[in-house]
N, CA, C and O of each residue as an XYZ file, in Angstrom:
332
protein
N     -24.669     -4.891     -1.940
C     -23.067     -4.112     -2.266
C     -22.112     -4.863     -2.736
O     -22.025     -6.053     -2.432
N     -21.439     -4.378     -3.381
C     -20.252     -4.954     -4.261
C     -18.668     -4.959     -3.718
O     -18.116     -3.859     -3.743
N     -18.005     -5.925     -3.303
C     -16.866     -5.097     -2.249
C     -15.618     -5.343     -3.370
O     -15.803     -5.972     -4.412
N     -14.726     -4.933     -3.108
C     -13.503     -5.263     -4.036
C     -12.690     -6.584     -3.545
O     -13.007     -7.062     -2.456
N     -11.634     -7.202     -4.320
C     -11.128     -8.274     -4.311
C     -10.366     -7.937     -3.332
O     -10.229     -6.742     -3.071
N      -9.619     -9.067     -2.480
C      -8.564     -8.614     -1.158
C      -7.350     -8.639     -1.979
O      -7.040     -9.423     -2.876
N      -6.712     -7.615     -1.494
C      -5.663     -6.693     -1.979
C      -4.387     -7.820     -1.432
O      -4.423     -8.569     -0.455
N      -3.386     -7.647     -2.348
C      -2.284     -8.731     -2.235
C      -1.259     -7.999     -1.395
O      -1.310     -6.770     -1.436
N      -0.319     -8.582     -0.626
C       0.721     -7.637     -0.127
C       1.713     -7.229     -1.078
O       1.941     -7.950     -2.049
N       2.466     -5.908     -0.866
C       3.279     -5.043     -1.706
C       4.547     -5.991     -1.600
O       4.923     -6.741     -0.699
N       5.070     -5.684     -2.852
C       6.570     -6.498     -2.833
C       7.403     -5.115     -3.014
O       6.897     -4.034     -3.315
N       8.881     -5.382     -2.754
C       9.905     -4.167     -3.324
C       9.934     -3.657     -4.511
O      10.198     -2.503     -4.850
N       9.519     -4.984     -5.420
C       9.865     -4.165     -6.533
C       8.569     -3.653     -7.311
O       8.661     -3.418     -8.516
N       7.446     -3.491     -6.680
C       6.532     -2.570     -7.337
C       6.736     -1.258     -7.367
O       7.512     -0.708     -6.585
N       6.000     -0.574     -8.352
C       6.109      1.027     -8.493
C       5.476      1.849     -7.302
O       4.500      1.351     -6.740
N       5.891      2.902     -6.934
C       5.048      3.851     -5.901
C       3.686      3.780     -7.065
O       2.672      3.440     -6.456
N       3.478      3.961     -8.232
C       2.492      4.257     -8.770
C       1.467      2.706     -8.498
O       0.329      2.786     -8.034
N       2.019      1.568     -8.821
C       1.529      0.622     -8.316
C       0.678      0.426     -7.030
O      -0.450      0.001     -6.782
N       1.517      0.828     -6.464
C       0.926      0.764     -4.554
C      -0.266      1.728     -4.831
O      -1.360      1.183     -4.682
N      -0.300      3.032     -5.198
C      -0.757      4.102     -4.922
C      -2.247      3.408     -5.468
O      -3.275      3.486     -4.795
N      -2.177      2.735     -6.774
C      -3.262      2.211     -7.341
C      -3.882      1.221     -6.878
O      -4.998      1.000     -7.347
N      -3.414      0.441     -5.955
C      -4.210     -0.670     -5.343
C      -4.909      0.055     -4.044
O      -5.681     -0.797     -3.604
N      -4.972      0.917     -3.446
C      -6.135      1.715     -2.900
C      -5.680      3.032     -2.508
O      -4.490      3.338     -2.430
N      -6.855      3.967     -2.212
C      -6.672      5.317     -2.088
C      -5.855      5.488     -0.505
O      -5.244      6.504     -0.172
N      -5.971      4.581      0.119
C      -5.265      4.862      1.706
C      -4.141      4.686      1.626
O      -3.532      5.049      2.632
N      -3.591      4.302      0.904
C      -1.811      3.858      0.465
C      -0.947      4.778      0.316
O       0.216      4.749      0.719
N      -1.696      5.980     -0.508
C      -0.870      7.260     -0.593
C      -0.209      8.200      0.340
O       0.901      8.723      0.244
N      -1.217      8.323      1.372
C      -0.664      9.041      2.763
C       0.170      8.162      3.778
O       0.917      8.621      4.642
N      -0.033      7.057      3.577
C       1.098      6.181      3.953
C       2.330      6.130      3.723
O       3.206      6.199      4.585
N       2.558      5.957      2.094
C       3.505      6.441      1.470
C       4.316      7.705      2.011
O       5.459      7.604      2.457
N       3.705      8.743      1.938
C       3.882     10.136      2.264
C       4.701     10.146      3.765
O       5.806     10.676      3.880
N       4.020      9.507      4.849
C       4.171      9.487      5.986
C       5.704      8.541      6.268
O       6.518      8.658      7.183
N       5.693      7.785      5.324
C       7.045      7.005      5.530
C       8.186      7.559      4.732
O       9.272      6.979      4.731
N       7.970      8.719      4.017
C       9.287      9.675      3.548
C       9.201      9.641      1.833
O       9.950     10.153      1.002
N       8.060      8.882      1.680
C       8.354      8.704      0.070
C       7.615      9.762     -0.984
O       6.404      9.975     -0.945
N       8.331     10.259     -1.732
C       7.772     11.407     -2.423
C       7.076     10.572     -3.644
O       7.776     10.103     -4.541
N       5.543     10.403     -3.622
C       4.765      9.610     -4.738
C       4.758     10.846     -6.170
O       5.027     10.708     -7.363
N       4.400     11.809     -5.502
C       4.195     12.811     -7.010
C       5.203     12.998     -7.934
O       4.837     13.479     -9.007
N       6.614     12.694     -7.776
C       7.377     12.924     -8.500
C       8.298     11.744     -8.971
O       9.078     11.668     -9.920
N       7.932     10.807     -7.948
C       8.782      9.467     -8.303
C       7.764      8.094     -8.800
O       8.222      6.956     -8.699
N       6.468      8.311     -9.296
C       5.712      7.466     -9.190
C       6.059      6.154     -9.773
O       5.640      5.060     -9.395
N       7.122      6.473    -11.029
C       7.677      4.786    -11.741
C       8.880      4.340    -11.198
O       9.541      3.438    -11.712
N       9.220      4.988    -10.087
C      10.248      3.978     -9.272
C       9.946      3.025     -8.751
O       8.789      3.061     -8.331
N      10.460      2.156     -8.574
C      10.091      0.811     -7.565
C      10.454      1.337     -5.933
O      11.338      2.138     -5.629
N       9.587      0.702     -5.079
C       9.886      1.042     -3.726
C      11.111      0.702     -3.362
O      11.574      1.261     -2.368
N      11.735     -0.066     -3.918
C      13.096     -0.523     -3.342
C      14.154      0.664     -3.656
O      14.790      1.220     -2.760
N      14.279      1.008     -5.105
C      15.125      1.979     -5.676
C      14.631      3.361     -4.868
O      15.599      4.039     -4.523
N      13.646      3.787     -4.583
C      13.250      4.814     -4.313
C      13.695      4.927     -2.475
O      14.242      5.919     -1.993
N      13.345      3.800     -1.752
C      13.658      3.581     -0.573
C      15.439      3.870     -0.429
O      15.943      4.741      0.279
N      16.151      2.934     -1.260
C      17.802      3.054     -1.186
C      17.968      4.429     -1.546
O      18.610      5.054     -0.702
N      17.616      5.054     -2.469
C      17.918      6.192     -3.008
C      17.900      7.646     -1.837
O      18.666      8.609     -1.872
N      16.726      7.386     -0.819
C      16.398      8.229      0.029
C      17.057      7.670      1.312
O      17.492      8.488      2.122
N      17.128      6.806      1.477
C      18.073      6.010      2.692
C      16.461      5.590      3.586
O      16.431      5.867      4.785
N      15.776      5.236      3.238
C      14.214      4.672      3.719
C      14.733      3.397      4.007
O      15.324      2.840      3.082
N      14.648      2.842      5.023
C      14.674      1.253      5.635
C      13.116      0.755      4.822
O      11.934      1.045      5.006
N      13.824     -0.092      3.902
C      12.352     -0.579      3.020
C      11.799     -1.663      3.305
O      10.750     -2.046      2.788
N      12.546     -2.373      4.296
C      11.740     -3.301      5.164
C      10.504     -2.774      6.057
O       9.323     -3.090      5.909
N      10.995     -1.986      6.923
C       9.976     -1.060      7.593
C       8.674     -0.699      6.798
O       7.475     -0.761      7.071
N       9.357     -0.319      5.762
C       8.348      0.598      4.836
C       7.235     -0.387      4.102
O       6.183     -0.004      3.589
N       7.698     -1.677      4.173
C       7.177     -2.864      3.824
C       6.386     -3.395      4.741
O       5.349     -3.898      4.311
N       6.588     -3.431      5.958
C       5.739     -3.821      6.844
C       4.797     -2.782      7.407
O       4.085     -2.998      8.387
N       4.829     -1.596      6.710
C       4.138     -0.795      7.542
C       2.712     -0.434      6.363
O       1.513     -0.271      6.592
N       3.321     -0.416      5.377
C       2.262     -0.793      4.139
C       1.279     -1.703      3.972
O       0.073     -1.590      3.755
N       2.278     -2.978      4.164
C       1.477     -4.353      4.389
C       0.419     -4.537      5.360
O      -0.642     -5.098      5.089
N       0.765     -3.979      6.683
C      -0.306     -3.736      7.682
C      -1.367     -2.919      7.534
O      -2.409     -3.105      8.164
N      -1.130     -1.529      6.331
C      -2.222     -1.179      5.680
C      -3.104     -1.840      5.378
O      -4.215     -1.842      5.908
N      -2.557     -2.818      4.041
C      -3.251     -3.644      3.372
C      -3.914     -4.846      4.269
O      -4.997     -5.318      3.922
N      -3.270     -5.297      5.363
C      -4.143     -5.943      6.314
C      -5.172     -5.422      6.585
O      -6.186     -6.048      6.276
N      -5.308     -4.252      7.179
C      -6.402     -3.225      7.906
C      -7.408     -3.238      7.099
O      -8.518     -3.452      7.586
N      -7.257     -2.984      5.475
C      -7.985     -2.609      4.321
C      -8.846     -3.921      3.834
O      -9.919     -3.822      3.239
N      -8.189     -5.215      4.191
C      -8.354     -6.328      3.601
C      -9.683     -6.739      5.116
O     -10.871     -6.964      4.883
N      -9.225     -6.741      6.186
C     -10.149     -6.959      7.326
C     -11.230     -5.985      7.427
O     -12.264     -6.451      7.905
N     -11.254     -4.994      7.165
C     -12.539     -3.669      6.917
C     -13.435     -4.281      5.909
O     -14.648     -4.418      6.074
N     -12.667     -4.700      4.683
C     -13.701     -5.165      3.330
C     -14.325     -6.648      3.699
O     -15.383     -7.107      3.270
N     -13.580     -7.154      4.427
C     -14.009     -8.705      4.811
C     -15.469     -8.665      6.047
O     -16.427     -9.439      6.033
N     -15.256     -7.653      6.915
C     -15.919     -7.441      7.633
C     -17.484     -6.764      7.165
O     -18.589     -6.951      7.676
N     -17.117     -5.987      6.089
C     -18.452     -5.804      5.467
C     -19.019     -6.063      4.520
O     -19.962     -5.503      3.963
N     -18.175     -7.389      4.171
C     -18.880     -8.199      3.495
C     -19.651     -9.198      4.049
O     -20.666     -9.609      3.486
N     -19.145     -9.739      5.398
C     -19.694    -10.474      6.124
C     -21.126     -9.955      6.932
O     -22.064    -10.681      7.259
N     -20.989     -8.361      7.166
C     -22.265     -7.756      7.425
C     -23.328     -7.592      6.622
O     -24.461     -7.518      7.096
N     -23.058     -7.506      5.155
C     -23.804     -7.378      4.375
C     -24.827     -8.604      3.912
O     -25.981     -8.542      3.486
N     -23.938     -9.769      4.167
C     -24.625    -11.206      4.007
C     -25.422    -11.369      5.081
O     -26.179    -12.335      4.987
N     -25.526    -10.475      6.479
C     -26.569    -11.200      7.172
C     -27.861    -10.739      6.710
O     -28.893    -11.227      7.173
């Protein structure tokens, strides 16, 4: 079985499209946080957050927590596969 590389943490200057392209599980997380990813894909996380009065630090923490979860699951699956 082939596993994807470890995902890097999200930065404020990344576009919403770049974030969504990292992993499919991030799009619902963006929506939960109030981001409109369908119409603003080329805006940076920081710009969109500022325009919509979304706390960018909280959004980064939530999204990077999801990244950590995805990485942990991938790591566990890889360990299991090697047994």
